[in-house]
C-alpha positions as CSV (number, residue, x, y, z in Angstrom):
1,X,97.6,179.0,102.5
2,X,97.9,175.8,104.2
3,X,96.0,174.6,107.6
4,X,98.7,175.3,110.0
5,X,99.4,179.0,108.7
6,X,95.4,179.6,108.6
7,X,95.2,178.8,112.3
8,X,98.3,181.1,113.1
9,X,96.7,183.7,111.4
10,X,93.2,182.9,112.8
11,X,94.8,183.2,116.4
12,X,96.7,186.6,115.9
13,X,93.6,188.3,114.9
14,X,91.5,186.9,117.9
15,X,94.5,188.1,119.8
16,X,94.9,191.5,118.4
17,X,90.6,191.7,118.7
18,X,90.9,191.0,122.4
19,X,93.4,193.3,123.2
20,X,91.6,196.5,121.3
21,X,91.0,199.3,123.7
22,X,87.2,199.8,124.7
23,X,86.1,196.3,123.8
24,X,83.2,195.6,126.2
25,X,80.6,192.8,126.4
26,X,77.7,194.7,126.7
27,X,76.9,198.5,125.2
28,X,75.9,200.5,128.7
29,X,73.7,203.4,128.7
30,X,73.7,206.1,131.2
31,X,72.1,209.2,132.0
32,X,73.9,212.3,133.4
33,X,72.8,211.2,137.2
34,X,75.1,213.2,139.6
35,X,76.5,212.3,142.0
36,X,75.7,208.5,140.9
37,X,77.0,209.0,137.3
38,X,77.6,212.1,135.5
39,X,80.0,213.0,132.3
40,X,83.3,214.7,132.9
41,X,84.9,217.7,131.6
42,X,86.0,215.2,128.5
43,X,82.8,213.8,128.2
44,X,83.3,210.5,130.0
45,X,81.2,209.3,131.9
46,X,82.2,208.9,135.8
47,X,80.9,208.5,139.1
48,X,80.3,205.4,141.7
49,X,77.9,203.5,139.1
50,X,80.8,203.7,136.4
51,X,83.6,202.3,139.2
52,X,81.3,199.8,141.0
53,X,80.3,198.2,137.4
54,X,84.1,198.3,136.1
55,X,85.1,196.1,139.6
56,X,81.5,194.2,139.1
57,X,82.7,193.2,135.3
58,X,86.5,192.6,136.5
59,X,85.2,189.9,139.2
60,X,83.1,188.4,136.7
61,X,85.4,187.9,133.8
62,X,83.5,190.0,131.6
63,X,85.1,192.6,129.3
64,X,84.1,196.3,130.3
65,X,86.0,199.9,129.2
66,X,84.5,202.9,130.7
67,X,84.7,204.7,127.6
68,X,82.7,202.1,126.1
69,X,79.4,204.1,128.2
70,X,76.9,206.2,125.8
71,X,75.4,209.2,127.2
72,X,71.7,209.5,125.4
73,X,68.3,210.7,126.5
74,X,66.8,208.3,128.9
75,X,63.8,207.2,127.0
76,X,66.4,206.3,124.6
77,X,68.3,204.0,127.1
78,X,65.4,202.2,128.2
79,X,64.1,201.4,124.7
80,X,67.6,199.8,123.5
81,X,67.8,198.0,126.6
82,X,64.4,196.5,126.8
83,X,64.5,195.3,123.2
84,X,68.2,194.8,122.2
85,X,70.3,191.9,123.6
86,X,73.5,193.0,124.9
87,X,72.9,196.1,126.2
88,X,72.5,197.5,129.7
89,X,71.6,200.8,131.7
90,X,73.6,202.2,134.2
91,X,71.5,203.7,137.2
92,X,68.0,203.0,137.2
93,X,65.4,202.4,139.8
94,X,63.7,199.2,139.9
95,X,59.9,199.7,140.2
96,X,57.1,197.5,139.6
97,X,56.2,198.1,136.2
98,X,59.5,197.8,134.7
99,X,60.7,194.7,137.0
100,X,59.5,192.2,133.6
101,X,60.9,194.4,131.5
102,X,64.5,193.5,132.1
103,X,67.1,191.5,134.2
104,X,68.5,192.9,136.9
105,X,71.7,193.7,139.5
106,X,71.5,195.4,142.4
107,X,70.7,197.2,144.3
108,X,74.2,199.3,144.9
109,X,72.8,202.7,146.1
110,X,70.3,204.0,147.6
111,X,68.6,207.7,146.5
112,X,66.6,209.6,148.2
113,X,64.1,211.6,145.8
114,X,61.1,214.5,146.1
115,X,59.7,217.0,145.0
116,X,61.9,220.5,144.4
117,X,60.1,224.1,144.2
118,X,61.3,227.7,144.4
119,X,61.8,228.3,147.9
120,X,59.8,231.9,147.5
121,X,57.1,229.9,146.5
122,X,56.7,228.6,150.0
123,X,54.5,225.3,148.8
124,X,53.4,223.3,151.5
125,X,51.7,220.3,150.0
126,X,49.8,218.7,152.9
127,X,49.8,215.3,151.5
128,X,49.4,213.5,148.0
129,X,45.9,214.9,147.6
130,X,47.5,217.8,147.5
131,X,49.9,216.8,145.0
132,X,47.0,216.7,142.3
133,X,46.8,220.5,142.1
134,X,50.8,221.1,140.7
135,X,52.1,221.0,137.6
136,X,55.5,218.6,138.1
137,X,58.2,218.6,135.7
138,X,59.5,215.1,135.5
139,X,62.0,213.2,133.0
140,X,60.2,211.3,130.3
141,X,60.2,207.3,130.9
142,X,61.6,207.9,134.5
143,X,60.5,206.2,137.7
144,X,59.1,209.3,138.9
145,X,56.1,209.5,136.8
146,X,54.9,206.0,137.7
147,X,55.6,207.1,141.6
148,X,53.5,210.2,141.2
149,X,50.7,208.5,138.8
150,X,50.6,206.1,142.0
151,X,50.2,208.8,144.2
152,X,46.8,209.9,142.4
153,X,48.6,213.0,140.3
154,X,46.6,213.2,137.0
155,X,48.8,212.3,133.8
156,X,48.0,216.1,132.5
157,X,49.8,217.8,135.4
158,X,52.8,216.1,134.7
159,X,55.2,217.6,132.1
160,X,57.9,215.1,130.5
161,X,60.9,216.4,129.3
162,X,64.1,214.4,128.0
163,X,66.6,215.7,130.8
164,X,67.7,217.6,134.0
165,X,68.9,220.6,132.0
166,X,65.4,221.3,130.6
167,X,63.8,220.5,134.2
168,X,65.7,223.3,135.7
169,X,64.8,225.7,133.1
170,X,61.0,225.1,133.5
171,X,61.7,225.4,137.0
172,X,63.3,228.8,136.6
173,X,60.5,230.0,134.0
174,X,57.8,229.2,136.3
175,X,56.5,226.7,133.9
176,X,56.1,224.0,136.5
177,X,55.3,224.3,140.1
178,X,58.0,221.6,141.0
179,X,60.3,219.2,139.7
180,X,60.7,215.2,140.7
181,X,64.5,214.8,141.2
182,X,67.0,213.6,144.1
183,X,68.1,216.2,146.2
184,X,71.8,215.7,145.4
185,X,71.2,215.2,142.5
186,X,69.4,218.7,141.8
187,X,71.7,220.6,144.0
188,X,74.8,219.6,142.1
189,X,72.9,220.9,138.4
190,X,71.8,223.7,140.1
191,X,75.5,224.5,141.3
192,X,76.7,223.5,137.3
193,X,74.0,226.1,136.3
194,X,75.4,229.0,138.1
195,X,72.1,228.8,140.1
196,X,71.6,229.0,144.1
197,X,70.7,225.5,145.5
198,X,69.8,227.4,149.0
199,X,66.8,229.3,147.0
200,X,65.4,225.8,146.4
201,X,64.0,223.2,148.6
202,X,62.4,220.0,148.9
203,X,58.6,220.1,149.5
204,X,57.5,216.6,149.5
205,X,59.8,213.6,149.6
206,X,59.0,210.7,147.8
207,X,60.8,208.4,150.1
208,X,63.8,206.4,149.3
209,X,64.7,204.1,146.1
210,X,67.6,201.5,145.2
211,X,69.5,202.2,142.6
212,X,70.2,199.0,140.0
213,X,71.8,198.0,136.7
214,X,69.2,196.5,134.1
215,X,69.9,194.4,131.4
216,X,68.1,193.2,128.3
217,X,66.0,189.9,129.2
218,X,67.6,188.0,126.2
219,X,71.1,188.2,128.9
220,X,72.0,184.7,129.7
221,X,70.8,184.2,133.5
222,X,74.1,183.0,134.3
223,X,75.9,186.3,133.3
224,X,73.4,187.7,135.5
225,X,74.1,185.7,138.8
226,X,78.1,186.1,138.4
227,X,77.6,189.9,137.8
228,X,75.2,189.6,141.2
229,X,77.6,187.3,143.2
230,X,80.4,189.8,142.5
231,X,78.4,192.7,143.7
232,X,77.2,190.7,146.8
233,X,81.0,190.0,147.3
234,X,81.9,194.0,147.1
235,X,79.2,194.1,150.0
236,X,80.9,191.7,152.2
237,X,82.8,193.6,155.2
238,X,86.1,192.4,156.4
239,X,86.7,192.2,160.1
240,X,88.5,195.2,159.9
241,X,87.6,198.2,157.2
242,X,85.0,198.7,155.3
243,X,83.3,196.6,152.2
244,X,84.7,197.4,148.6
245,X,81.2,198.6,147.5
246,X,81.5,201.1,150.8
247,X,85.0,202.0,149.7
248,X,83.7,203.4,146.2
249,X,80.7,204.7,147.3
250,X,82.3,206.9,150.6
251,X,84.8,208.4,147.7
252,X,81.7,210.4,146.7
253,X,80.1,210.9,150.0
254,X,77.4,208.3,150.0
255,X,78.5,206.5,153.0
256,X,80.5,207.5,155.6
257,X,84.4,207.3,154.2
258,X,86.2,204.2,155.9
259,X,88.3,204.3,158.7
260,X,92.1,204.5,158.1
261,X,94.1,201.1,159.0
262,X,97.0,201.7,161.2
C-alpha cells in the first residue's frame, strides 16, 4: 500500500470512529438518585443531571452520549473516579473531605436532605446530641456519613449499605431508627416500592447541599474550565424568559416553571 492509500485508510477509520454511537470523552458513573438521576424502564440513566451534562458537553465540544453512563454501586463509582483517569461522577455532593480528591464542575442543583423515620415512631430529636442515640442507615461512602460524624454521631451508630433499596428495607424491618436521604428522593423511592410516603416523615433536616459533577484529578484544567464555563453560560438569565439551566430543572419541578413566551 502506498502512502496516499495509507492516508486515505487512516482518515476513513478515524471518521468511522468519530461516527460510532455511544462515543464518550469520559466514562461516567451515576447512582440511582431520583429526581436528579435515575434509571428508566429500559435501564437507561435519565434526569436533570444527565440533561444538564449533555448540554455542558455539547457547549464544550466534548463527546458524550447518555447511554454511556454506567450505573454502579456508589462506593465503586467513587473509587473508580478517584483513581482512574477520564472518569466522572454525576450527582455528587462536594464536601471538605472530598474536595481535594476530585476536580469539580458545578453546582448545578441544590438538595435538602435529612433523617427520615416511620411516622408512628414519633421520633423528635431535640438537637445534634440526641442523634447519637439513634441507629442511622446511610449509603456507604455518601456525604451523609461525613455530615453525621461531624454532628457527633458515633461511627458505630451508622449502618452503611450499598443503595437506597437496602436502606428502605432496613427502615421497614426496624433494623435502623431512621435513614439519611433527600426528601424528594425518599418519597419517590417509597412510591416505587409500593409504600405510602405519608407514613414516613423527616425528623431532622440536614440543611441544604449543592450537587456537582466530580472528575478525576488528572483531568486537564482546560477541560474542567470549559465545562464550568458552559454551565455558567447555562445559568445566565436572558432579558425575557428563563436560563437554560432552569428550563431543564423546571421539567423535573426542581424550580418554578419558566414563563411562556407570548
